[in-house]
C-alpha positions in Angstrom: 12.5 -22.7 -33.4 11.4 -24.5 -30.2 8.6 -22.8 -28.1 6.8 -24.1 -25.1 3.9 -21.9 -24.0 2.0 -22.6 -20.8 -1.4 -21.4 -19.8 -4.2 -22.2 -17.3 -2.8 -21.0 -14.1 -4.7 -18.8 -11.7 -5.9 -18.2 -8.1 -8.2 -20.8 -6.6 -9.4 -22.0 -3.2 -8.1 -25.2 -1.6 -10.0 -28.2 -2.9 -10.6 -26.7 -6.3 -9.1 -27.7 -9.7 -7.1 -26.3 -12.5 -5.8 -27.6 -15.8 -2.6 -26.4 -17.1 -1.7 -26.6 -20.8 1.6 -26.5 -22.6 1.6 -26.0 -26.4 4.9 -27.1 -27.9 6.2 -26.1 -31.3 9.4 -27.0 -33.2 9.8 -30.3 -31.3 9.2 -33.9 -32.4 6.2 -34.0 -30.1 4.9 -37.6 -30.4 8.3 -39.1 -29.6 9.3 -36.7 -26.9 9.2 -36.8 -23.1 7.7 -33.8 -21.3 7.7 -32.7 -17.7 5.8 -30.3 -15.5 7.9 -28.7 -12.9 7.1 -26.1 -10.2 9.1 -23.6 -8.1 7.7 -22.1 -5.0 9.3 -18.9 -3.5 12.6 -19.7 -1.8 12.5 -23.3 -2.9 14.2 -25.3 -5.6 12.4 -26.2 -8.8 11.0 -29.7 -8.6 9.7 -32.2 -11.0 5.9 -32.7 -10.5 5.1 -35.1 -13.3 6.5 -36.5 -16.5 5.2 -38.3 -19.5 7.4 -40.2 -21.9 6.8 -41.4 -25.4 5.5 -44.7 -24.1 3.0 -43.0 -21.7 4.3 -44.4 -18.4 3.8 -41.4 -16.3 5.6 -40.5 -13.1 4.6 -38.2 -10.3 6.0 -36.4 -7.3 4.7 -38.3 -4.2 2.8 -35.3 -2.8 0.7 -35.0 -6.0 0.0 -38.6 -6.7 -3.8 -39.3 -6.9 -4.5 -35.6 -7.3 -2.6 -34.6 -10.5 -2.7 -36.2 -13.9 -0.4 -35.5 -16.8 -1.4 -36.3 -20.3 -0.5 -35.3 -23.9 -2.5 -34.8 -27.0 -0.3 -35.5 -30.0 -2.6 -34.0 -32.6 -2.6 -30.7 -30.7 1.1 -30.8 -29.6 -0.2 -30.1 -26.1 0.8 -31.4 -22.7 -1.7 -31.1 -19.9 -1.6 -31.2 -16.1 -4.9 -31.7 -14.5 -4.7 -30.6 -10.9 -7.5 -31.6 -8.5 -8.0 -31.1 -4.8 -5.4 -28.3 -4.8 -3.7 -27.4 -1.6 -2.0 -24.2 -0.4 1.4 -26.0 -0.6 0.8 -26.5 -4.4 1.3 -22.7 -4.8 4.1 -22.2 -7.2 5.1 -21.2 -10.7 4.6 -24.2 -13.0 6.8 -24.8 -15.9 6.7 -27.1 -18.9 9.9 -28.7 -20.1 10.9 -30.7 -23.1 12.9 -33.3 -21.2 16.6 -33.9 -22.1 16.8 -30.4 -23.6 17.3 -27.0 -22.3 14.0 -25.7 -23.4 11.5 -24.5 -20.8 8.2 -22.6 -21.0 7.9 -19.2 -19.4 5.8 -20.5 -16.5 2.3 -20.0 -15.2 1.5 -19.0 -11.7 -0.8 -21.2 -9.5 -1.9 -19.8 -6.2 -4.0 -21.8 -3.8 -5.5 -20.1 -0.8 -6.9 -21.8 2.3 
């Protein structure tokens, strides 16, 4: 059974950092591509960052140089390190096993100015 469980969200001030974690089970983790998405109120869900098997990461332009996606194969965990957070980063963040219909439950990130 596939499960994706996110954690690490919270409420912070602008300029602070958070690290999100997504623990995946029931998936071929080391050969899979994972993505972090976010959805703000009234907006469409958007891809923030992705990390494929080969490790060539991609990022949404607005988070480049601030966010870093990584994966730890031995822990079956995908991370999203978010630095210099801005109020516009406020959203529910989701982990997805790419090319599948499996999503995590989401974790709320709130950034106040």
